[in-house]
Biotite code that builds the C-alpha atoms (Angstrom):
import biotite.structure as struc

atoms = struc.array([
    struc.Atom([115.368, 15.434, -105.659], chain_id="A", res_id=1, res_name="MET", atom_name="CA", element="C"),
    struc.Atom([115.451, 12.451, -107.938], chain_id="A", res_id=2, res_name="ASP", atom_name="CA", element="C"),
    struc.Atom([115.336, 12.633, -111.732], chain_id="A", res_id=3, res_name="VAL", atom_name="CA", element="C"),
    struc.Atom([115.051, 9.246, -113.439], chain_id="A", res_id=4, res_name="ALA", atom_name="CA", element="C"),
    struc.Atom([116.905, 7.578, -110.564], chain_id="A", res_id=5, res_name="GLY", atom_name="CA", element="C"),
    struc.Atom([119.633, 10.233, -110.470], chain_id="A", res_id=6, res_name="ASP", atom_name="CA", element="C"),
    struc.Atom([120.008, 12.234, -107.223], chain_id="A", res_id=7, res_name="LEU", atom_name="CA", element="C"),
    struc.Atom([120.241, 15.862, -108.362], chain_id="A", res_id=8, res_name="VAL", atom_name="CA", element="C"),
    struc.Atom([119.610, 17.666, -105.077], chain_id="A", res_id=9, res_name="GLY", atom_name="CA", element="C"),
    struc.Atom([118.231, 17.684, -101.559], chain_id="A", res_id=10, res_name="ILE", atom_name="CA", element="C"),
    struc.Atom([115.417, 19.665, -99.949], chain_id="A", res_id=11, res_name="THR", atom_name="CA", element="C"),
    struc.Atom([114.777, 20.073, -96.243], chain_id="A", res_id=12, res_name="LYS", atom_name="CA", element="C"),
    struc.Atom([111.870, 21.387, -94.194], chain_id="A", res_id=13, res_name="LEU", atom_name="CA", element="C"),
    struc.Atom([112.846, 22.483, -90.704], chain_id="A", res_id=14, res_name="GLY", atom_name="CA", element="C"),
    struc.Atom([110.034, 22.914, -88.155], chain_id="A", res_id=15, res_name="HIS", atom_name="CA", element="C"),
    struc.Atom([110.330, 25.958, -85.873], chain_id="A", res_id=16, res_name="ARG", atom_name="CA", element="C"),
    struc.Atom([108.176, 27.048, -82.913], chain_id="A", res_id=17, res_name="PRO", atom_name="CA", element="C"),
    struc.Atom([104.906, 28.871, -83.550], chain_id="A", res_id=18, res_name="GLY", atom_name="CA", element="C"),
    struc.Atom([103.876, 27.091, -86.742], chain_id="A", res_id=19, res_name="GLY", atom_name="CA", element="C"),
    struc.Atom([106.874, 28.364, -88.700], chain_id="A", res_id=20, res_name="HIS", atom_name="CA", element="C"),
    struc.Atom([109.087, 26.303, -90.991], chain_id="A", res_id=21, res_name="GLY", atom_name="CA", element="C"),
    struc.Atom([112.407, 26.850, -92.726], chain_id="A", res_id=22, res_name="ARG", atom_name="CA", element="C"),
    struc.Atom([113.044, 25.680, -96.302], chain_id="A", res_id=23, res_name="VAL", atom_name="CA", element="C"),
    struc.Atom([116.533, 24.634, -97.428], chain_id="A", res_id=24, res_name="SER", atom_name="CA", element="C"),
    struc.Atom([117.772, 23.091, -100.655], chain_id="A", res_id=25, res_name="TYR", atom_name="CA", element="C"),
    struc.Atom([120.966, 22.169, -102.473], chain_id="A", res_id=26, res_name="VAL", atom_name="CA", element="C"),
    struc.Atom([121.155, 21.298, -106.147], chain_id="A", res_id=27, res_name="LEU", atom_name="CA", element="C"),
    struc.Atom([123.996, 19.722, -108.123], chain_id="A", res_id=28, res_name="ARG", atom_name="CA", element="C"),
    struc.Atom([125.707, 22.375, -110.210], chain_id="A", res_id=29, res_name="GLU", atom_name="CA", element="C"),
    struc.Atom([125.258, 20.440, -113.459], chain_id="A", res_id=30, res_name="ASP", atom_name="CA", element="C"),
    struc.Atom([121.459, 20.663, -112.931], chain_id="A", res_id=31, res_name="ARG", atom_name="CA", element="C"),
    struc.Atom([121.239, 24.421, -112.271], chain_id="A", res_id=32, res_name="TRP", atom_name="CA", element="C"),
    struc.Atom([118.839, 26.392, -114.451], chain_id="A", res_id=33, res_name="GLY", atom_name="CA", element="C"),
    struc.Atom([116.604, 23.442, -115.356], chain_id="A", res_id=34, res_name="GLN", atom_name="CA", element="C"),
    struc.Atom([113.720, 24.152, -112.965], chain_id="A", res_id=35, res_name="GLY", atom_name="CA", element="C"),
    struc.Atom([114.419, 21.306, -110.547], chain_id="A", res_id=36, res_name="TYR", atom_name="CA", element="C"),
    struc.Atom([114.985, 23.527, -107.492], chain_id="A", res_id=37, res_name="ALA", atom_name="CA", element="C"),
    struc.Atom([111.861, 25.595, -108.190], chain_id="A", res_id=38, res_name="THR", atom_name="CA", element="C"),
    struc.Atom([109.698, 22.494, -108.569], chain_id="A", res_id=39, res_name="ARG", atom_name="CA", element="C"),
    struc.Atom([111.152, 20.905, -105.436], chain_id="A", res_id=40, res_name="ALA", atom_name="CA", element="C"),
    struc.Atom([110.566, 24.060, -103.358], chain_id="A", res_id=41, res_name="VAL", atom_name="CA", element="C"),
    struc.Atom([106.997, 24.346, -104.674], chain_id="A", res_id=42, res_name="GLU", atom_name="CA", element="C"),
    struc.Atom([106.323, 20.730, -103.664], chain_id="A", res_id=43, res_name="GLU", atom_name="CA", element="C"),
    struc.Atom([107.891, 21.318, -100.247], chain_id="A", res_id=44, res_name="LEU", atom_name="CA", element="C"),
    struc.Atom([105.662, 24.387, -99.761], chain_id="A", res_id=45, res_name="VAL", atom_name="CA", element="C"),
    struc.Atom([102.600, 22.293, -100.583], chain_id="A", res_id=46, res_name="THR", atom_name="CA", element="C"),
    struc.Atom([103.695, 19.623, -98.106], chain_id="A", res_id=47, res_name="PHE", atom_name="CA", element="C"),
    struc.Atom([104.464, 22.188, -95.386], chain_id="A", res_id=48, res_name="ALA", atom_name="CA", element="C"),
    struc.Atom([101.038, 23.826, -95.530], chain_id="A", res_id=49, res_name="PHE", atom_name="CA", element="C"),
    struc.Atom([98.786, 20.862, -96.358], chain_id="A", res_id=50, res_name="THR", atom_name="CA", element="C"),
    struc.Atom([100.378, 17.929, -94.543], chain_id="A", res_id=51, res_name="THR", atom_name="CA", element="C"),
    struc.Atom([102.465, 19.479, -91.752], chain_id="A", res_id=52, res_name="VAL", atom_name="CA", element="C"),
    struc.Atom([100.009, 22.345, -91.148], chain_id="A", res_id=53, res_name="GLY", atom_name="CA", element="C"),
    struc.Atom([102.538, 25.160, -90.853], chain_id="A", res_id=54, res_name="LEU", atom_name="CA", element="C"),
    struc.Atom([101.413, 28.802, -90.914], chain_id="A", res_id=55, res_name="ASP", atom_name="CA", element="C"),
    struc.Atom([104.513, 30.377, -92.458], chain_id="A", res_id=56, res_name="SER", atom_name="CA", element="C"),
    struc.Atom([107.807, 29.476, -94.076], chain_id="A", res_id=57, res_name="LEU", atom_name="CA", element="C"),
    struc.Atom([111.160, 31.192, -94.266], chain_id="A", res_id=58, res_name="GLY", atom_name="CA", element="C"),
    struc.Atom([114.300, 30.734, -96.326], chain_id="A", res_id=59, res_name="ALA", atom_name="CA", element="C"),
    struc.Atom([117.648, 32.457, -96.799], chain_id="A", res_id=60, res_name="ARG", atom_name="CA", element="C"),
    struc.Atom([120.322, 32.634, -99.429], chain_id="A", res_id=61, res_name="HIS", atom_name="CA", element="C"),
    struc.Atom([123.754, 34.164, -99.744], chain_id="A", res_id=62, res_name="HIS", atom_name="CA", element="C"),
    struc.Atom([123.851, 37.515, -101.584], chain_id="A", res_id=63, res_name="PRO", atom_name="CA", element="C"),
    struc.Atom([126.313, 36.028, -104.101], chain_id="A", res_id=64, res_name="ASP", atom_name="CA", element="C"),
    struc.Atom([123.659, 33.489, -105.163], chain_id="A", res_id=65, res_name="ASN", atom_name="CA", element="C"),
    struc.Atom([120.841, 35.464, -106.823], chain_id="A", res_id=66, res_name="PRO", atom_name="CA", element="C"),
    struc.Atom([119.569, 32.320, -108.590], chain_id="A", res_id=67, res_name="ALA", atom_name="CA", element="C"),
    struc.Atom([118.374, 31.016, -105.212], chain_id="A", res_id=68, res_name="SER", atom_name="CA", element="C"),
    struc.Atom([116.429, 34.239, -104.763], chain_id="A", res_id=69, res_name="GLY", atom_name="CA", element="C"),
    struc.Atom([114.736, 33.644, -108.120], chain_id="A", res_id=70, res_name="ARG", atom_name="CA", element="C"),
    struc.Atom([113.834, 30.084, -107.049], chain_id="A", res_id=71, res_name="VAL", atom_name="CA", element="C"),
    struc.Atom([112.223, 31.405, -103.857], chain_id="A", res_id=72, res_name="LEU", atom_name="CA", element="C"),
    struc.Atom([110.386, 34.205, -105.678], chain_id="A", res_id=73, res_name="ALA", atom_name="CA", element="C"),
    struc.Atom([108.967, 31.740, -108.234], chain_id="A", res_id=74, res_name="LYS", atom_name="CA", element="C"),
    struc.Atom([107.720, 29.610, -105.325], chain_id="A", res_id=75, res_name="ALA", atom_name="CA", element="C"),
    struc.Atom([105.870, 32.628, -103.884], chain_id="A", res_id=76, res_name="GLY", atom_name="CA", element="C"),
    struc.Atom([108.328, 33.804, -101.233], chain_id="A", res_id=77, res_name="PHE", atom_name="CA", element="C"),
    struc.Atom([108.778, 37.543, -100.637], chain_id="A", res_id=78, res_name="ALA", atom_name="CA", element="C"),
    struc.Atom([112.117, 39.110, -99.801], chain_id="A", res_id=79, res_name="ARG", atom_name="CA", element="C"),
    struc.Atom([111.996, 40.721, -96.358], chain_id="A", res_id=80, res_name="VAL", atom_name="CA", element="C"),
    struc.Atom([115.561, 41.957, -95.846], chain_id="A", res_id=81, res_name="GLY", atom_name="CA", element="C"),
    struc.Atom([119.015, 40.997, -94.653], chain_id="A", res_id=82, res_name="MET", atom_name="CA", element="C"),
    struc.Atom([119.674, 38.860, -91.547], chain_id="A", res_id=83, res_name="VAL", atom_name="CA", element="C"),
    struc.Atom([123.241, 38.060, -90.494], chain_id="A", res_id=84, res_name="ASN", atom_name="CA", element="C"),
    struc.Atom([124.562, 38.751, -93.990], chain_id="A", res_id=85, res_name="GLY", atom_name="CA", element="C"),
    struc.Atom([121.980, 36.513, -95.679], chain_id="A", res_id=86, res_name="MET", atom_name="CA", element="C"),
    struc.Atom([118.941, 37.583, -97.721], chain_id="A", res_id=87, res_name="ILE", atom_name="CA", element="C"),
    struc.Atom([115.787, 36.541, -95.863], chain_id="A", res_id=88, res_name="GLU", atom_name="CA", element="C"),
    struc.Atom([112.490, 35.466, -97.463], chain_id="A", res_id=89, res_name="TYR", atom_name="CA", element="C"),
    struc.Atom([109.038, 34.689, -96.009], chain_id="A", res_id=90, res_name="ARG", atom_name="CA", element="C"),
    struc.Atom([105.910, 32.953, -97.261], chain_id="A", res_id=91, res_name="LEU", atom_name="CA", element="C"),
    struc.Atom([102.594, 32.997, -95.405], chain_id="A", res_id=92, res_name="LEU", atom_name="CA", element="C"),
    struc.Atom([99.981, 30.256, -95.804], chain_id="A", res_id=93, res_name="GLU", atom_name="CA", element="C"),
    struc.Atom([97.400, 32.778, -97.094], chain_id="A", res_id=94, res_name="ALA", atom_name="CA", element="C"),
    struc.Atom([99.733, 33.753, -99.947], chain_id="A", res_id=95, res_name="VAL", atom_name="CA", element="C"),
    struc.Atom([100.645, 30.139, -100.620], chain_id="A", res_id=96, res_name="ALA", atom_name="CA", element="C"),
    struc.Atom([96.983, 29.078, -100.842], chain_id="A", res_id=97, res_name="GLY", atom_name="CA", element="C"),
    struc.Atom([96.596, 30.618, -104.293], chain_id="A", res_id=98, res_name="THR", atom_name="CA", element="C"),
    struc.Atom([99.828, 29.011, -105.490], chain_id="A", res_id=99, res_name="ARG", atom_name="CA", element="C"),
    struc.Atom([98.761, 25.654, -104.022], chain_id="A", res_id=100, res_name="LEU", atom_name="CA", element="C"),
    struc.Atom([95.484, 25.766, -105.920], chain_id="A", res_id=101, res_name="ALA", atom_name="CA", element="C"),
    struc.Atom([97.347, 26.531, -109.151], chain_id="A", res_id=102, res_name="GLU", atom_name="CA", element="C"),
    struc.Atom([99.869, 23.752, -108.466], chain_id="A", res_id=103, res_name="SER", atom_name="CA", element="C"),
    struc.Atom([97.150, 21.221, -107.679], chain_id="A", res_id=104, res_name="LEU", atom_name="CA", element="C"),
    struc.Atom([95.321, 22.198, -110.867], chain_id="A", res_id=105, res_name="GLY", atom_name="CA", element="C"),
    struc.Atom([98.525, 21.631, -112.857], chain_id="A", res_id=106, res_name="ASP", atom_name="CA", element="C"),
    struc.Atom([99.058, 18.266, -111.151], chain_id="A", res_id=107, res_name="THR", atom_name="CA", element="C"),
    struc.Atom([95.509, 17.150, -111.940], chain_id="A", res_id=108, res_name="LEU", atom_name="CA", element="C"),
    struc.Atom([95.854, 18.192, -115.597], chain_id="A", res_id=109, res_name="ARG", atom_name="CA", element="C"),
    struc.Atom([99.142, 16.248, -115.906], chain_id="A", res_id=110, res_name="ILE", atom_name="CA", element="C"),
    struc.Atom([97.621, 13.162, -114.258], chain_id="A", res_id=111, res_name="ALA", atom_name="CA", element="C"),
    struc.Atom([94.560, 13.290, -116.522], chain_id="A", res_id=112, res_name="ALA", atom_name="CA", element="C"),
    struc.Atom([96.801, 13.559, -119.571], chain_id="A", res_id=113, res_name="SER", atom_name="CA", element="C"),
    struc.Atom([98.843, 10.531, -118.469], chain_id="A", res_id=114, res_name="ARG", atom_name="CA", element="C"),
    struc.Atom([95.720, 8.478, -117.819], chain_id="A", res_id=115, res_name="VAL", atom_name="CA", element="C"),
    struc.Atom([94.366, 9.367, -121.257], chain_id="A", res_id=116, res_name="ALA", atom_name="CA", element="C"),
    struc.Atom([97.666, 8.315, -122.901], chain_id="A", res_id=117, res_name="ARG", atom_name="CA", element="C"),
    struc.Atom([97.691, 5.016, -121.000], chain_id="A", res_id=118, res_name="LEU", atom_name="CA", element="C"),
    struc.Atom([94.074, 4.294, -121.922], chain_id="A", res_id=119, res_name="GLU", atom_name="CA", element="C"),
    struc.Atom([94.680, 5.020, -125.609], chain_id="A", res_id=120, res_name="SER", atom_name="CA", element="C"),
    struc.Atom([97.834, 2.864, -125.623], chain_id="A", res_id=121, res_name="ALA", atom_name="CA", element="C"),
    struc.Atom([96.196, -0.027, -123.771], chain_id="A", res_id=122, res_name="GLY", atom_name="CA", element="C"),
])
């Protein structure tokens, strides 16, 4: 994750057998609570389903880190239980499809706004 040339975090998409992927992320502590992790996970979800063609995604977080659970929930993941002391989440492509459409709509609106600003300034 890069913000104005400043590395603020890292996201990873692991590919598992059977069309399943695993989402991981780490964010610098001084950037917590600013929406960067949520945005990065949402973009990774879009990439996983549209470009890679995965059918489902999973993620985990430590129980002492509820903020990571909020990031996953905002990105559409559903909590499914505990696995090896970690809280497990899943996201299916069918569920993500609605979120992808919303995200793409937001992206198009932002792009159109930028184009309009550039045209009026030029």
